[in-house]
N, C-alpha and C positions, 0 to 999 in steps of 0.2 A: 243196234246199239254199235258203237263207233270203235275199234279196238287199236290199242296205244302199244308202243315197245315196253314203256314202264308200267309196274303194276303201281296203284295208288294205295297207301296204305290208310288212307282216311276214308275210302269208301270200303263199302262190302256187300254180300250177298243180302244182308236184311236190312241196310239202306238202301239197294237201291230197290230191292221189294217194295217198300214203302213208298218211294216216286212213284214205282210204275203203278202202284194198286192206287193212287189218290191223282195222279196225272188224267186227261180228259176225256185218254181211250182206254185208261185201265181197269183190271178186276183184281179183287182175292186170289191171292196166289199166297202157298207157303213158302218158307224160307227152303225146305227140300225141292221144291217145284222152280223156285226161282237158281238155288245151285245145279241141278240138273240142268236146265236151260243156259244157263251160262257155258257150261262145259259141253253141251253138244253144239254150241253155237262156236267153239272153237277158240274162247275164252284161256286164257293161262290162269290157272290158281298157284297162289302163292304155296299154301299148304293145306291140303285136302283134308287134314286132321281135325282143322279148327272149326268149330260148330259156324262161323261166318267166313264165307272163302273172299280174299282179297283177289280183286281181277284188273287185268290190264284193262279197264274199260277207259274210253275217251272222258276226260274232267268235262268237257262243253257238253258230251251226252249227258252224263249226270245232272251237270246245272241245267241245262234243258229240262231235262224231267222234274227237277226241283222247283224250276219256275213253273211249269205247268199244275203243279201240286199247288200252289200257294194260288195262281189264279182260280182255283176249281172250289178250294176249301176258304 
């Protein structure tokens, strides 16, 4: 996934997890695993105290995962 400067508050680790799981190449992951993957990949986290991390992921990448999810289901 691609990083951008701005943290998009409309997308978070939980929604990204579901887009990934249901994409053509995805598999089940927990929200905790997705959060850890985002941290280890160097994404900025708005507030680590939140249950679902808001990160600086590219909206284009999130939209691509969403489209893949829709094509599979």
